[in-house]
Biopython code that builds the backbone (N, CA, C, O; Angstrom):
import numpy as np
from Bio.PDB.StructureBuilder import StructureBuilder

atoms = [
    (1, "UNK", "N", (-29.342, -23.298, -50.556)),
    (1, "UNK", "CA", (-29.771, -22.161, -51.344)),
    (1, "UNK", "C", (-30.325, -22.656, -52.682)),
    (1, "UNK", "O", (-29.731, -23.522, -53.325)),
    (2, "UNK", "N", (-31.441, -22.111, -53.087)),
    (2, "UNK", "CA", (-32.064, -22.503, -54.351)),
    (2, "UNK", "C", (-31.369, -21.827, -55.517)),
    (2, "UNK", "O", (-31.042, -20.641, -55.470)),
    (3, "UNK", "N", (-31.154, -22.599, -56.552)),
    (3, "UNK", "CA", (-30.579, -22.048, -57.777)),
    (3, "UNK", "C", (-31.721, -21.676, -58.716)),
    (3, "UNK", "O", (-32.831, -22.188, -58.575)),
    (4, "UNK", "N", (-31.456, -20.786, -59.673)),
    (4, "UNK", "CA", (-32.512, -20.448, -60.634)),
    (4, "UNK", "C", (-33.069, -21.679, -61.349)),
    (4, "UNK", "O", (-34.276, -21.765, -61.577)),
    (5, "UNK", "N", (-32.208, -22.626, -61.703)),
    (5, "UNK", "CA", (-32.707, -23.807, -62.416)),
    (5, "UNK", "C", (-33.566, -24.692, -61.509)),
    (5, "UNK", "O", (-34.531, -25.294, -61.978)),
    (6, "UNK", "N", (-33.230, -24.779, -60.214)),
    (6, "UNK", "CA", (-34.060, -25.590, -59.313)),
    (6, "UNK", "C", (-35.420, -24.927, -59.092)),
    (6, "UNK", "O", (-36.430, -25.614, -58.935)),
    (7, "UNK", "N", (-35.444, -23.614, -59.081)),
    (7, "UNK", "CA", (-36.718, -22.896, -58.947)),
    (7, "UNK", "C", (-37.581, -23.126, -60.185)),
    (7, "UNK", "O", (-38.782, -23.372, -60.070)),
    (8, "UNK", "N", (-36.974, -23.046, -61.362)),
    (8, "UNK", "CA", (-37.710, -23.292, -62.607)),
    (8, "UNK", "C", (-38.229, -24.727, -62.633)),
    (8, "UNK", "O", (-39.372, -24.962, -63.025)),
    (9, "UNK", "N", (-37.404, -25.687, -62.221)),
    (9, "UNK", "CA", (-37.841, -27.087, -62.161)),
    (9, "UNK", "C", (-39.035, -27.253, -61.222)),
    (9, "UNK", "O", (-39.995, -27.949, -61.552)),
    (10, "UNK", "N", (-38.975, -26.617, -60.059)),
    (10, "UNK", "CA", (-40.075, -26.663, -59.100)),
    (10, "UNK", "C", (-41.352, -26.101, -59.718)),
    (10, "UNK", "O", (-42.427, -26.684, -59.572)),
    (11, "UNK", "N", (-41.232, -24.974, -60.403)),
    (11, "UNK", "CA", (-42.407, -24.356, -61.027)),
    (11, "UNK", "C", (-43.009, -25.249, -62.104)),
    (11, "UNK", "O", (-44.229, -25.299, -62.261)),
    (12, "UNK", "N", (-42.161, -25.951, -62.842)),
    (12, "UNK", "CA", (-42.667, -26.890, -63.852)),
    (12, "UNK", "C", (-43.397, -28.064, -63.192)),
    (12, "UNK", "O", (-44.417, -28.532, -63.698)),
    (13, "UNK", "N", (-42.873, -28.530, -62.070)),
    (13, "UNK", "CA", (-43.510, -29.650, -61.365)),
    (13, "UNK", "C", (-44.881, -29.240, -60.832)),
    (13, "UNK", "O", (-45.857, -29.971, -61.005)),
    (14, "UNK", "N", (-44.960, -28.077, -60.185)),
    (14, "UNK", "CA", (-46.255, -27.688, -59.610)),
    (14, "UNK", "C", (-47.259, -27.281, -60.682)),
    (14, "UNK", "O", (-48.453, -27.171, -60.403)),
    (15, "UNK", "N", (-46.785, -27.057, -61.902)),
    (15, "UNK", "CA", (-47.711, -26.776, -63.000)),
    (15, "UNK", "C", (-48.677, -27.947, -63.199)),
    (15, "UNK", "O", (-49.793, -27.758, -63.684)),
    (16, "UNK", "N", (-48.252, -29.145, -62.829)),
    (16, "UNK", "CA", (-49.114, -30.325, -62.940)),
    (16, "UNK", "C", (-50.409, -30.170, -62.151)),
    (16, "UNK", "O", (-51.407, -30.817, -62.468)),
    (17, "UNK", "N", (-50.404, -29.319, -61.126)),
    (17, "UNK", "CA", (-51.600, -29.133, -60.309)),
    (17, "UNK", "C", (-52.771, -28.602, -61.129)),
    (17, "UNK", "O", (-53.928, -28.799, -60.759)),
    (18, "UNK", "N", (-52.478, -27.933, -62.237)),
    (18, "UNK", "CA", (-53.542, -27.418, -63.108)),
    (18, "UNK", "C", (-54.266, -28.545, -63.824)),
    (18, "UNK", "O", (-55.415, -28.386, -64.236)),
    (19, "UNK", "N", (-53.602, -29.679, -63.973)),
    (19, "UNK", "CA", (-54.135, -30.766, -64.788)),
    (19, "UNK", "C", (-54.671, -31.943, -63.974)),
    (19, "UNK", "O", (-55.348, -32.812, -64.522)),
    (20, "UNK", "N", (-54.376, -31.981, -62.676)),
    (20, "UNK", "CA", (-54.844, -33.086, -61.825)),
    (20, "UNK", "C", (-56.212, -32.715, -61.255)),
    (20, "UNK", "O", (-56.346, -31.740, -60.515)),
    (21, "UNK", "N", (-57.207, -33.496, -61.605)),
    (21, "UNK", "CA", (-58.567, -33.254, -61.119)),
    (21, "UNK", "C", (-58.727, -33.858, -59.728)),
    (21, "UNK", "O", (-58.104, -34.867, -59.400)),
    (22, "UNK", "N", (-59.559, -33.234, -58.930)),
    (22, "UNK", "CA", (-59.766, -33.703, -57.565)),
    (22, "UNK", "C", (-60.495, -35.041, -57.575)),
    (22, "UNK", "O", (-61.562, -35.187, -58.170)),
    (23, "UNK", "N", (-59.897, -35.994, -56.911)),
    (23, "UNK", "CA", (-60.386, -37.369, -56.910)),
    (23, "UNK", "C", (-61.806, -37.486, -56.371)),
    (23, "UNK", "O", (-62.628, -38.211, -56.932)),
    (24, "UNK", "N", (-62.092, -36.788, -55.303)),
    (24, "UNK", "CA", (-63.436, -36.855, -54.721)),
    (24, "UNK", "C", (-64.509, -36.414, -55.702)),
    (24, "UNK", "O", (-65.601, -36.982, -55.736)),
    (25, "UNK", "N", (-64.195, -35.405, -56.498)),
    (25, "UNK", "CA", (-65.156, -34.917, -57.494)),
    (25, "UNK", "C", (-65.374, -35.984, -58.564)),
    (25, "UNK", "O", (-66.503, -36.234, -58.985)),
    (26, "UNK", "N", (-64.288, -36.604, -58.995)),
    (26, "UNK", "CA", (-64.386, -37.655, -60.020)),
    (26, "UNK", "C", (-65.158, -38.851, -59.468)),
    (26, "UNK", "O", (-66.037, -39.388, -60.142)),
    (27, "UNK", "N", (-64.832, -39.269, -58.240)),
    (27, "UNK", "CA", (-65.505, -40.420, -57.627)),
    (27, "UNK", "C", (-67.007, -40.201, -57.460)),
    (27, "UNK", "O", (-67.781, -41.158, -57.445)),
    (28, "UNK", "N", (-67.414, -38.946, -57.337)),
    (28, "UNK", "CA", (-68.833, -38.628, -57.165)),
    (28, "UNK", "C", (-69.481, -38.160, -58.467)),
    (28, "UNK", "O", (-70.578, -37.601, -58.465)),
    (29, "UNK", "N", (-68.783, -38.398, -59.578)),
    (29, "UNK", "CA", (-69.306, -38.074, -60.914)),
    (29, "UNK", "C", (-69.773, -36.627, -61.046)),
    (29, "UNK", "O", (-70.785, -36.350, -61.689)),
    (30, "UNK", "N", (-69.027, -35.709, -60.433)),
    (30, "UNK", "CA", (-69.358, -34.293, -60.544)),
    (30, "UNK", "C", (-68.839, -33.783, -61.879)),
    (30, "UNK", "O", (-67.669, -33.964, -62.219)),
    (31, "UNK", "N", (-69.724, -33.144, -62.626)),
    (31, "UNK", "CA", (-69.371, -32.626, -63.942)),
    (31, "UNK", "C", (-68.338, -31.506, -63.793)),
    (31, "UNK", "O", (-68.424, -30.691, -62.874)),
    (32, "UNK", "N", (-67.374, -31.477, -64.694)),
    (32, "UNK", "CA", (-66.302, -30.470, -64.694)),
    (32, "UNK", "C", (-65.587, -30.387, -63.343)),
    (32, "UNK", "O", (-65.609, -29.339, -62.698)),
    (33, "UNK", "N", (-64.960, -31.470, -62.913)),
    (33, "UNK", "CA", (-64.293, -31.456, -61.601)),
    (33, "UNK", "C", (-63.189, -30.407, -61.548)),
    (33, "UNK", "O", (-62.494, -30.158, -62.533)),
    (34, "UNK", "N", (-63.047, -29.807, -60.383)),
    (34, "UNK", "CA", (-62.006, -28.795, -60.236)),
    (34, "UNK", "C", (-60.640, -29.463, -60.178)),
    (34, "UNK", "O", (-60.516, -30.629, -59.806)),
    (35, "UNK", "N", (-59.626, -28.709, -60.551)),
    (35, "UNK", "CA", (-58.253, -29.192, -60.445)),
    (35, "UNK", "C", (-57.732, -28.887, -59.048)),
    (35, "UNK", "O", (-58.350, -28.143, -58.288)),
    (36, "UNK", "N", (-56.597, -29.469, -58.726)),
    (36, "UNK", "CA", (-55.953, -29.162, -57.442)),
    (36, "UNK", "C", (-55.608, -27.674, -57.397)),
    (36, "UNK", "O", (-55.761, -27.035, -56.356)),
    (37, "UNK", "N", (-55.143, -27.116, -58.523)),
    (37, "UNK", "CA", (-54.815, -25.684, -58.571)),
    (37, "UNK", "C", (-56.056, -24.830, -58.317)),
    (37, "UNK", "O", (-55.983, -23.827, -57.608)),
    (38, "UNK", "N", (-57.197, -25.224, -58.894)),
    (38, "UNK", "CA", (-58.454, -24.502, -58.638)),
    (38, "UNK", "C", (-58.760, -24.505, -57.144)),
    (38, "UNK", "O", (-59.119, -23.477, -56.569)),
    (39, "UNK", "N", (-58.615, -25.659, -56.534)),
    (39, "UNK", "CA", (-58.893, -25.819, -55.101)),
    (39, "UNK", "C", (-57.962, -24.937, -54.263)),
    (39, "UNK", "O", (-58.414, -24.248, -53.348)),
    (40, "UNK", "N", (-56.684, -24.959, -54.574)),
    (40, "UNK", "CA", (-55.712, -24.158, -53.828)),
    (40, "UNK", "C", (-56.043, -22.674, -53.941)),
    (40, "UNK", "O", (-56.001, -21.943, -52.952)),
    (41, "UNK", "N", (-56.371, -22.236, -55.155)),
    (41, "UNK", "CA", (-56.702, -20.823, -55.366)),
    (41, "UNK", "C", (-57.914, -20.426, -54.521)),
    (41, "UNK", "O", (-57.895, -19.398, -53.845)),
    (42, "UNK", "N", (-58.964, -21.243, -54.564)),
    (42, "UNK", "CA", (-60.173, -20.912, -53.814)),
    (42, "UNK", "C", (-59.899, -20.881, -52.319)),
    (42, "UNK", "O", (-60.405, -20.012, -51.609)),
    (43, "UNK", "N", (-59.091, -21.836, -51.833)),
    (43, "UNK", "CA", (-58.750, -21.852, -50.413)),
    (43, "UNK", "C", (-57.965, -20.602, -50.015)),
    (43, "UNK", "O", (-58.185, -20.048, -48.938)),
    (44, "UNK", "N", (-57.052, -20.156, -50.882)),
    (44, "UNK", "CA", (-56.268, -18.953, -50.590)),
    (44, "UNK", "C", (-57.167, -17.720, -50.529)),
    (44, "UNK", "O", (-56.998, -16.871, -49.654)),
    (45, "UNK", "N", (-58.117, -17.620, -51.452)),
    (45, "UNK", "CA", (-59.052, -16.490, -51.429)),
    (45, "UNK", "C", (-59.906, -16.544, -50.165)),
    (45, "UNK", "O", (-60.135, -15.516, -49.527)),
    (46, "UNK", "N", (-60.375, -17.728, -49.802)),
    (46, "UNK", "CA", (-61.155, -17.867, -48.569)),
    (46, "UNK", "C", (-60.333, -17.419, -47.361)),
    (46, "UNK", "O", (-60.847, -16.741, -46.471)),
    (47, "UNK", "N", (-59.072, -17.795, -47.335)),
    (47, "UNK", "CA", (-58.203, -17.402, -46.217)),
    (47, "UNK", "C", (-58.019, -15.888, -46.176)),
    (47, "UNK", "O", (-57.964, -15.295, -45.099)),
    (48, "UNK", "N", (-57.924, -15.262, -47.350)),
    (48, "UNK", "CA", (-57.775, -13.802, -47.401)),
    (48, "UNK", "C", (-58.996, -13.095, -46.820)),
    (48, "UNK", "O", (-58.883, -11.977, -46.316)),
    (49, "UNK", "N", (-60.142, -13.728, -46.886)),
    (49, "UNK", "CA", (-61.386, -13.117, -46.418)),
    (49, "UNK", "C", (-61.587, -13.222, -44.913)),
    (49, "UNK", "O", (-62.542, -12.662, -44.375)),
    (50, "UNK", "N", (-60.701, -13.930, -44.233)),
    (50, "UNK", "CA", (-60.817, -14.053, -42.774)),
    (50, "UNK", "C", (-60.666, -12.668, -42.163)),
    (50, "UNK", "O", (-59.711, -11.945, -42.447)),
    (51, "UNK", "N", (-61.616, -12.318, -41.330)),
    (51, "UNK", "CA", (-61.599, -11.000, -40.700)),
    (51, "UNK", "C", (-61.665, -11.178, -39.184)),
    (51, "UNK", "O", (-62.670, -10.873, -38.541)),
    (52, "UNK", "N", (-60.571, -11.677, -38.645)),
    (52, "UNK", "CA", (-60.493, -11.931, -37.210)),
    (52, "UNK", "C", (-59.095, -11.539, -36.754)),
    (52, "UNK", "O", (-58.105, -12.120, -37.198)),
    (53, "UNK", "N", (-59.019, -10.557, -35.870)),
    (53, "UNK", "CA", (-57.711, -10.055, -35.436)),
    (53, "UNK", "C", (-56.893, -11.102, -34.691)),
    (53, "UNK", "O", (-55.682, -10.941, -34.536)),
    (54, "UNK", "N", (-57.536, -12.171, -34.228)),
    (54, "UNK", "CA", (-56.833, -13.227, -33.509)),
    (54, "UNK", "C", (-56.258, -14.300, -34.431)),
    (54, "UNK", "O", (-55.608, -15.239, -33.972)),
    (55, "UNK", "N", (-56.500, -14.154, -35.731)),
    (55, "UNK", "CA", (-56.014, -15.129, -36.706)),
    (55, "UNK", "C", (-55.031, -14.449, -37.641)),
    (55, "UNK", "O", (-55.304, -13.365, -38.157)),
    (56, "UNK", "N", (-53.895, -15.080, -37.858)),
    (56, "UNK", "CA", (-52.868, -14.562, -38.754)),
    (56, "UNK", "C", (-53.270, -14.898, -40.195)),
    (56, "UNK", "O", (-52.981, -15.983, -40.698)),
    (57, "UNK", "N", (-53.941, -13.945, -40.842)),
    (57, "UNK", "CA", (-54.467, -14.167, -42.189)),
    (57, "UNK", "C", (-53.362, -14.477, -43.180)),
    (57, "UNK", "O", (-53.526, -15.349, -44.033)),
    (58, "UNK", "N", (-52.250, -13.788, -43.084)),
    (58, "UNK", "CA", (-51.131, -14.020, -44.001)),
    (58, "UNK", "C", (-50.643, -15.467, -43.906)),
    (58, "UNK", "O", (-50.372, -16.104, -44.924)),
    (59, "UNK", "N", (-50.535, -15.974, -42.689)),
    (59, "UNK", "CA", (-50.111, -17.363, -42.498)),
    (59, "UNK", "C", (-51.150, -18.324, -43.071)),
    (59, "UNK", "O", (-50.794, -19.333, -43.680)),
    (60, "UNK", "N", (-52.424, -18.017, -42.879)),
    (60, "UNK", "CA", (-53.489, -18.871, -43.424)),
    (60, "UNK", "C", (-53.426, -18.919, -44.947)),
    (60, "UNK", "O", (-53.611, -19.984, -45.537)),
    (61, "UNK", "N", (-53.169, -17.782, -45.591)),
    (61, "UNK", "CA", (-53.062, -17.742, -47.054)),
    (61, "UNK", "C", (-51.892, -18.608, -47.506)),
    (61, "UNK", "O", (-52.019, -19.392, -48.446)),
    (62, "UNK", "N", (-50.757, -18.464, -46.836)),
    (62, "UNK", "CA", (-49.586, -19.271, -47.196)),
    (62, "UNK", "C", (-49.869, -20.761, -47.015)),
    (62, "UNK", "O", (-49.479, -21.576, -47.852)),
    (63, "UNK", "N", (-50.539, -21.112, -45.933)),
    (63, "UNK", "CA", (-50.877, -22.519, -45.692)),
    (63, "UNK", "C", (-51.819, -23.040, -46.776)),
    (63, "UNK", "O", (-51.680, -24.174, -47.235)),
    (64, "UNK", "N", (-52.777, -22.205, -47.183)),
    (64, "UNK", "CA", (-53.716, -22.608, -48.232)),
    (64, "UNK", "C", (-52.986, -22.863, -49.546)),
    (64, "UNK", "O", (-53.325, -23.790, -50.281)),
    (65, "UNK", "N", (-51.991, -22.042, -49.836)),
    (65, "UNK", "CA", (-51.255, -22.174, -51.095)),
    (65, "UNK", "C", (-50.405, -23.442, -51.113)),
    (65, "UNK", "O", (-50.289, -24.088, -52.155)),
    (66, "UNK", "N", (-49.816, -23.804, -49.990)),
    (66, "UNK", "CA", (-48.891, -24.948, -50.002)),
    (66, "UNK", "C", (-49.506, -26.267, -49.543)),
    (66, "UNK", "O", (-48.868, -27.312, -49.675)),
    (67, "UNK", "N", (-50.723, -26.248, -49.009)),
    (67, "UNK", "CA", (-51.249, -27.448, -48.340)),
    (67, "UNK", "C", (-51.392, -28.670, -49.239)),
    (67, "UNK", "O", (-51.385, -29.792, -48.732)),
    (68, "UNK", "N", (-51.520, -28.500, -50.534)),
    (68, "UNK", "CA", (-51.686, -29.649, -51.426)),
    (68, "UNK", "C", (-50.593, -29.745, -52.490)),
    (68, "UNK", "O", (-50.782, -30.431, -53.494)),
    (69, "UNK", "N", (-49.465, -29.081, -52.295)),
    (69, "UNK", "CA", (-48.405, -29.113, -53.309)),
    (69, "UNK", "C", (-47.902, -30.528, -53.583)),
    (69, "UNK", "O", (-47.545, -30.842, -54.719)),
    (70, "UNK", "N", (-47.869, -31.376, -52.573)),
    (70, "UNK", "CA", (-47.369, -32.749, -52.772)),
    (70, "UNK", "C", (-48.203, -33.512, -53.790)),
    (70, "UNK", "O", (-47.725, -34.474, -54.392)),
    (71, "UNK", "N", (-49.437, -33.091, -53.983)),
    (71, "UNK", "CA", (-50.324, -33.813, -54.891)),
    (71, "UNK", "C", (-49.881, -33.717, -56.346)),
    (71, "UNK", "O", (-50.343, -34.497, -57.178)),
    (72, "UNK", "N", (-48.994, -32.777, -56.672)),
    (72, "UNK", "CA", (-48.490, -32.713, -58.050)),
    (72, "UNK", "C", (-47.600, -33.913, -58.349)),
    (72, "UNK", "O", (-47.330, -34.210, -59.512)),
    (73, "UNK", "N", (-47.146, -34.599, -57.312)),
    (73, "UNK", "CA", (-46.298, -35.784, -57.481)),
    (73, "UNK", "C", (-47.052, -37.059, -57.100)),
    (73, "UNK", "O", (-47.001, -38.050, -57.828)),
    (74, "UNK", "N", (-47.750, -37.035, -55.964)),
    (74, "UNK", "CA", (-48.384, -38.264, -55.460)),
    (74, "UNK", "C", (-49.847, -38.408, -55.860)),
    (74, "UNK", "O", (-50.433, -39.474, -55.670)),
    (75, "UNK", "N", (-50.442, -37.362, -56.405)),
    (75, "UNK", "CA", (-51.856, -37.400, -56.759)),
    (75, "UNK", "C", (-52.727, -37.027, -55.574)),
    (75, "UNK", "O", (-52.233, -36.783, -54.473)),
    (76, "UNK", "N", (-54.023, -36.985, -55.812)),
    (76, "UNK", "CA", (-54.998, -36.589, -54.802)),
    (76, "UNK", "C", (-55.477, -37.831, -54.060)),
    (76, "UNK", "O", (-56.254, -38.619, -54.597)),
    (77, "UNK", "N", (-55.017, -38.001, -52.840)),
    (77, "UNK", "CA", (-55.378, -39.163, -52.021)),
    (77, "UNK", "C", (-56.583, -38.794, -51.163)),
    (77, "UNK", "O", (-56.577, -37.779, -50.467)),
    (78, "UNK", "N", (-57.615, -39.633, -51.221)),
    (78, "UNK", "CA", (-58.812, -39.393, -50.412)),
    (78, "UNK", "C", (-58.917, -40.468, -49.335)),
    (78, "UNK", "O", (-58.239, -41.492, -49.415)),
    (79, "UNK", "N", (-59.760, -40.246, -48.329)),
    (79, "UNK", "CA", (-59.956, -41.281, -47.305)),
    (79, "UNK", "C", (-60.455, -42.606, -47.888)),
    (79, "UNK", "O", (-60.224, -43.665, -47.305)),
    (80, "UNK", "N", (-61.134, -42.552, -49.028)),
    (80, "UNK", "CA", (-61.665, -43.768, -49.655)),
    (80, "UNK", "C", (-60.587, -44.587, -50.356)),
    (80, "UNK", "O", (-60.863, -45.692, -50.824)),
    (81, "UNK", "N", (-59.363, -44.065, -50.436)),
    (81, "UNK", "CA", (-58.263, -44.796, -51.063)),
    (81, "UNK", "C", (-57.656, -45.850, -50.137)),
    (81, "UNK", "O", (-56.792, -46.622, -50.552)),
    (82, "UNK", "N", (-58.110, -45.878, -48.888)),
    (82, "UNK", "CA", (-57.649, -46.865, -47.901)),
    (82, "UNK", "C", (-56.133, -46.859, -47.715)),
    (82, "UNK", "O", (-55.515, -47.914, -47.572)),
    (83, "UNK", "N", (-55.549, -45.685, -47.717)),
    (83, "UNK", "CA", (-54.125, -45.532, -47.408)),
    (83, "UNK", "C", (-54.046, -45.007, -45.979)),
    (83, "UNK", "O", (-54.633, -43.972, -45.660)),
    (84, "UNK", "N", (-53.320, -45.722, -45.119)),
    (84, "UNK", "CA", (-53.276, -45.268, -43.731)),
    (84, "UNK", "C", (-52.525, -43.942, -43.633)),
    (84, "UNK", "O", (-51.706, -43.606, -44.488)),
    (85, "UNK", "N", (-52.821, -43.213, -42.585)),
    (85, "UNK", "CA", (-52.319, -41.846, -42.429)),
    (85, "UNK", "C", (-50.795, -41.801, -42.391)),
    (85, "UNK", "O", (-50.191, -40.855, -42.897)),
    (86, "UNK", "N", (-50.172, -42.810, -41.799)),
    (86, "UNK", "CA", (-48.707, -42.854, -41.737)),
    (86, "UNK", "C", (-48.119, -42.945, -43.147)),
    (86, "UNK", "O", (-47.193, -42.207, -43.484)),
    (87, "UNK", "N", (-48.654, -43.846, -43.963)),
    (87, "UNK", "CA", (-48.161, -43.994, -45.335)),
    (87, "UNK", "C", (-48.433, -42.740, -46.160)),
    (87, "UNK", "O", (-47.606, -42.342, -46.981)),
    (88, "UNK", "N", (-49.589, -42.119, -45.942)),
    (88, "UNK", "CA", (-49.916, -40.879, -46.655)),
    (88, "UNK", "C", (-48.894, -39.796, -46.317)),
    (88, "UNK", "O", (-48.414, -39.091, -47.204)),
    (89, "UNK", "N", (-48.569, -39.670, -45.049)),
    (89, "UNK", "CA", (-47.583, -38.665, -44.638)),
    (89, "UNK", "C", (-46.204, -38.966, -45.223)),
    (89, "UNK", "O", (-45.475, -38.045, -45.592)),
    (90, "UNK", "N", (-45.843, -40.242, -45.309)),
    (90, "UNK", "CA", (-44.562, -40.603, -45.930)),
    (90, "UNK", "C", (-44.536, -40.201, -47.400)),
    (90, "UNK", "O", (-43.527, -39.695, -47.893)),
    (91, "UNK", "N", (-45.645, -40.427, -48.099)),
    (91, "UNK", "CA", (-45.724, -40.046, -49.509)),
    (91, "UNK", "C", (-45.612, -38.534, -49.682)),
    (91, "UNK", "O", (-44.952, -38.044, -50.598)),
    (92, "UNK", "N", (-46.273, -37.808, -48.779)),
    (92, "UNK", "CA", (-46.258, -36.353, -48.881)),
    (92, "UNK", "C", (-44.894, -35.800, -48.527)),
    (92, "UNK", "O", (-44.694, -34.586, -48.558)),
]
sb = StructureBuilder()
sb.init_structure("model")
sb.init_model(0)
sb.init_chain("A")
sb.init_seg("    ")
for serial, (resi, resn, name, xyz) in enumerate(atoms, 1):
    if name == "N":
        sb.init_residue(resn, " ", resi, " ")
    sb.init_atom(name, np.array(xyz, "f"), 0.0, 1.0, " ", f" {name:<3s}", serial, name[0])
structure = sb.get_structure()
């Protein structure tokens, strides 16, 4: 069971997502790179726009929100970082 203090600690940790810029954007010298939080928000909005009765939109939104949470601790790992998928999954 989560305690109020553990929830607050979690919220402070994921706050880092606002400050971590997406590595791919930086590597490609894109001006004003988006943060991980920006990316998560846009993905969640995109998921909300799904209009297909065969797709669970609510589940897609939840997946969009949590899919990059680990990056607040491990950073944004791209395929160009040469980290094998097994090690990436261990980090996440």
